[in-house]
C-alpha positions as CSV (number, residue, x, y, z in Angstrom):
1,M,-18.7,3.1,20.7
2,T,-18.2,6.8,19.3
3,G,-15.5,8.6,17.3
4,A,-15.2,10.9,20.3
5,A,-14.6,8.0,22.7
6,L,-12.0,6.5,20.4
7,K,-10.1,9.9,19.8
8,A,-10.1,10.1,23.7
9,E,-8.4,6.8,23.9
10,F,-5.9,8.0,21.3
11,K,-5.3,11.1,23.4
12,K,-4.7,9.3,26.3
13,A,-2.1,6.8,24.8
14,A,-0.1,9.4,23.0
15,N,3.6,9.4,23.5
16,P,5.3,12.8,22.3
17,A,8.8,11.2,22.5
18,K,7.6,8.3,20.2
19,A,5.8,10.8,17.8
20,V,9.1,12.7,17.2
21,L,10.7,9.4,16.2
22,L,7.8,8.4,14.1
23,A,7.7,11.6,12.4
24,R,11.5,11.3,11.4
25,F,11.2,7.5,10.3
26,F,8.1,8.5,8.0
27,K,9.8,11.3,6.4
28,T,7.6,14.3,7.4
29,G,10.1,17.0,7.0
30,K,9.8,19.8,4.6
31,G,10.3,18.5,1.0
32,E,10.2,14.8,2.2
33,Y,7.3,12.5,1.0
34,A,5.1,12.7,4.0
35,A,5.9,16.5,4.8
36,G,3.5,17.9,7.2
37,D,2.0,14.6,8.7
38,R,1.5,14.5,12.3
39,F,2.0,11.6,14.8
40,L,0.5,10.8,18.2
41,G,3.3,8.3,19.0
42,L,1.2,5.0,19.2
43,T,2.8,1.7,18.0
44,V,0.9,-0.1,15.3
45,P,-0.1,-2.9,17.8
46,Q,-1.6,-0.3,20.0
47,T,-3.5,1.1,17.0
48,R,-4.8,-2.3,16.2
49,L,-6.1,-2.9,19.5
50,L,-8.0,0.4,19.4
51,A,-9.3,-0.6,16.0
52,K,-10.5,-4.0,17.3
53,K,-12.2,-2.3,20.5
54,H,-14.1,0.3,18.2
55,Q,-14.7,-2.0,15.3
56,N,-18.5,-1.0,15.3
57,L,-17.8,2.6,14.6
58,S,-20.2,3.9,11.9
59,H,-19.4,4.3,8.3
60,A,-19.8,8.1,8.8
61,G,-17.4,7.9,11.9
62,L,-14.9,6.0,9.8
63,A,-15.0,8.5,7.1
64,R,-14.4,11.2,9.5
65,L,-11.6,9.4,11.2
66,L,-9.9,8.9,7.7
67,R,-9.8,12.6,7.4
68,S,-8.0,13.2,10.8
69,P,-4.7,15.2,10.8
70,W,-3.3,12.3,12.8
71,H,-1.6,9.4,11.2
72,E,-2.4,6.8,13.8
73,E,-6.2,7.7,13.6
74,R,-6.2,7.4,9.8
75,L,-4.4,4.2,10.1
76,C,-7.0,3.0,12.7
77,A,-9.8,4.0,10.3
78,L,-8.2,1.9,7.5
79,L,-7.7,-0.9,9.7
80,M,-11.4,-1.1,10.5
81,L,-12.5,-0.4,7.0
82,V,-10.4,-3.5,5.9
83,K,-12.2,-5.7,8.6
84,N,-15.5,-4.3,7.6
85,F,-14.8,-5.0,3.8
86,L,-13.6,-8.6,4.6
87,R,-17.0,-9.2,6.4
88,G,-18.7,-9.5,3.0
89,G,-21.6,-8.0,1.3
90,E,-21.4,-6.4,-2.2
91,E,-23.2,-3.3,-1.3
92,N,-20.9,-2.8,1.8
93,K,-17.7,-3.6,-0.1
94,E,-18.6,-1.3,-2.8
95,K,-19.4,1.5,-0.1
96,I,-16.0,1.0,1.4
97,Y,-14.1,0.8,-2.1
98,K,-15.7,4.2,-3.0
99,L,-14.9,5.8,0.4
100,Y,-11.4,4.7,0.0
101,L,-10.9,6.1,-3.5
102,A,-12.4,9.3,-2.4
103,N,-9.9,9.6,0.4
104,T,-6.5,8.8,-1.3
105,R,-5.0,12.1,-0.4
106,N,-5.5,10.9,3.3
107,I,-3.9,7.5,2.7
108,N,-0.7,9.3,2.3
109,N,2.2,7.2,3.4
110,W,3.5,3.7,2.4
111,D,2.2,2.0,5.6
112,L,-1.4,3.2,5.2
113,V,-1.2,2.0,1.6
114,D,0.5,-1.3,2.1
115,L,-1.9,-2.3,5.0
116,S,-5.2,-1.5,2.9
117,A,-4.7,-1.4,-0.8
118,P,-4.6,-5.2,-1.5
119,Q,-7.6,-6.0,0.7
120,I,-9.8,-3.0,-0.2
121,V,-8.9,-2.1,-3.8
122,G,-7.5,-5.6,-4.9
123,G,-10.4,-7.2,-3.2
124,W,-13.0,-5.3,-4.9
125,L,-11.4,-5.4,-8.3
126,A,-10.5,-9.1,-8.1
127,D,-13.5,-10.2,-10.3
128,K,-13.9,-6.9,-12.0
129,D,-12.5,-4.8,-14.8
130,K,-9.0,-3.6,-13.7
131,R,-9.1,-0.3,-15.6
132,P,-9.3,1.8,-12.3
133,L,-5.9,0.5,-11.5
134,F,-4.3,1.9,-14.7
135,K,-6.0,5.0,-14.1
136,L,-4.4,5.2,-10.7
137,A,-1.0,4.2,-11.9
138,K,-1.1,7.4,-14.1
139,S,-2.0,9.7,-11.3
140,G,0.2,12.6,-10.3
141,L,-0.2,11.5,-6.6
142,L,2.3,9.2,-5.4
143,W,0.1,7.3,-3.2
144,E,-2.4,6.6,-5.9
145,R,0.4,5.2,-7.9
146,R,1.4,3.1,-5.1
147,I,-2.1,2.0,-4.3
148,A,-2.3,0.8,-8.1
149,M,0.8,-1.4,-7.7
150,I,0.2,-2.7,-4.3
151,A,-3.4,-3.5,-4.7
152,C,-2.1,-6.2,-7.4
153,F,-0.8,-8.3,-4.5
154,T,-4.3,-9.7,-4.2
155,F,-4.2,-11.0,-7.7
156,I,-0.6,-12.4,-7.3
157,R,-1.6,-14.2,-4.2
158,S,-4.2,-16.1,-6.1
159,G,-1.9,-16.9,-8.8
160,H,-2.7,-14.2,-11.4
161,S,0.2,-12.1,-12.5
162,S,-1.0,-10.4,-15.8
163,T,-2.5,-7.3,-14.2
164,A,0.6,-6.9,-11.9
165,L,2.9,-7.1,-14.7
166,A,1.0,-4.8,-16.7
167,V,0.8,-2.0,-14.0
168,A,4.4,-2.6,-13.2
169,R,5.4,-2.1,-16.8
170,G,3.5,1.2,-16.9
171,L,5.5,2.5,-13.7
172,L,8.9,1.7,-14.9
173,G,9.4,5.3,-15.8
174,D,8.4,6.5,-12.2
175,K,11.0,8.9,-10.6
176,H,10.0,8.1,-6.9
177,D,12.0,5.6,-4.9
178,L,8.9,4.4,-3.1
179,M,7.6,3.4,-6.4
180,H,10.8,1.5,-7.3
181,K,10.5,-0.3,-4.2
182,A,6.7,-1.1,-4.7
183,V,7.3,-2.3,-8.2
184,G,10.2,-4.6,-7.3
185,W,8.3,-6.0,-4.4
186,M,5.4,-7.0,-6.6
187,L,7.8,-8.3,-9.3
188,R,9.4,-10.5,-6.5
189,E,6.1,-11.8,-5.3
190,T,5.1,-12.6,-8.7
191,G,8.2,-14.8,-9.2
192,K,7.6,-16.4,-5.9
193,R,3.9,-17.1,-6.3
194,C,3.1,-17.3,-9.8
195,S,5.9,-18.0,-12.1
196,R,9.7,-17.5,-12.1
197,K,9.7,-17.9,-15.8
198,L,7.4,-15.0,-16.3
199,L,9.3,-12.9,-13.9
200,L,12.6,-13.3,-15.9
201,A,11.0,-12.8,-19.2
202,F,9.8,-9.4,-17.8
203,L,13.2,-8.5,-16.4
204,K,15.0,-9.5,-19.5
205,K,12.7,-7.4,-21.8
206,N,12.6,-4.5,-19.5
207,Y,16.1,-4.4,-18.2
208,A,17.1,-1.2,-19.7
209,R,14.2,0.7,-18.2
210,L,14.0,-1.0,-14.9
211,P,15.3,1.2,-12.0
212,R,18.0,-0.5,-10.1
213,T,16.2,-0.5,-6.8
214,A,13.1,-2.2,-8.4
215,L,15.5,-4.9,-9.9
216,R,17.4,-5.6,-6.6
217,Y,14.1,-6.0,-4.9
218,A,12.7,-8.3,-7.7
219,I,15.5,-10.8,-7.6
220,E,15.9,-11.0,-3.6
221,H,14.8,-14.6,-3.7
222,F,17.4,-15.8,-6.3
223,P,20.7,-17.3,-5.3
224,E,23.6,-14.9,-4.9
225,K,25.2,-15.9,-8.1
226,T,22.0,-15.5,-10.2
227,R,21.4,-12.2,-8.6
228,K,24.9,-10.9,-9.7
229,E,24.2,-12.1,-13.3
230,L,20.9,-10.6,-13.3
231,L,22.2,-7.3,-12.0
232,A,24.6,-7.5,-14.8
233,G,21.9,-8.0,-17.4
234,K,23.1,-11.7,-18.0
235,F,19.8,-13.8,-18.7
236,R,20.0,-17.4,-19.6
C-alpha cells in the first residue's frame, strides 16, 4: 500500500456536508483553538478502517501523512503510529516517539492528542525519566501542554499517580478551557484508578487555584451530596 493509494481512498470517501459539521464541532473558525484546520468529512470509524487497511505504510509515508492539511489524514497517521508503537521493539518505539514530538504542531486538536498521547508519549516514558513531560507542560503550544497531561493516563492506568499529580499541579494556572478539562479528567481517573484519598488531598491543597471546570471534572464520580460539598470547598 502507498500513501497515494490511501489519499485516493480518503478523497473517494470525502463528505463535504459532514466536513462542514466537523469543522464547526472542532472549532476551526477564526480565533478558535483549531482555526484553519480542514476536514474531508469522514467519521472516526471510517478513518480507523483505512488505518487498518493501510497499516503497513512506511515510516516515511506516515511522517508525510502526519503533515497533511487534512484532519482525518493526520488522525489516520496517528492511529497507525499507535498500532506500530504497540507492536514493540525499542528502536521502533523510540523512532515513533521522536517523530511524534517533532510533529506536535500537526497533532493540533484534542481528539488527535487523546487518541495517541497515552500510547506513544506515555508508553515510551513509562519506565523512563519523566522530565520531557514537564518541559511539554510549560510549552506555549496548547497541544504540547495537553499531550503532557493526557500522556499521564498510561501511568494512572498502571496505578501510579505521582507524575500525573505533579503535571496537573504545574498546569493549574493554565488559562485554556481545554486544559482545565484535561487536568480534571486526569484527576478524576487518578481518584478512580489509584487513590481517592490522594485525589481529595490534592483538591483540598489546591482548591483555591483549581479552575472550576477542572474541579467539576475531577469529582464527577463522587455522590451528588459530596460533589456539592467539594465545590463549596468543604473537605472532611
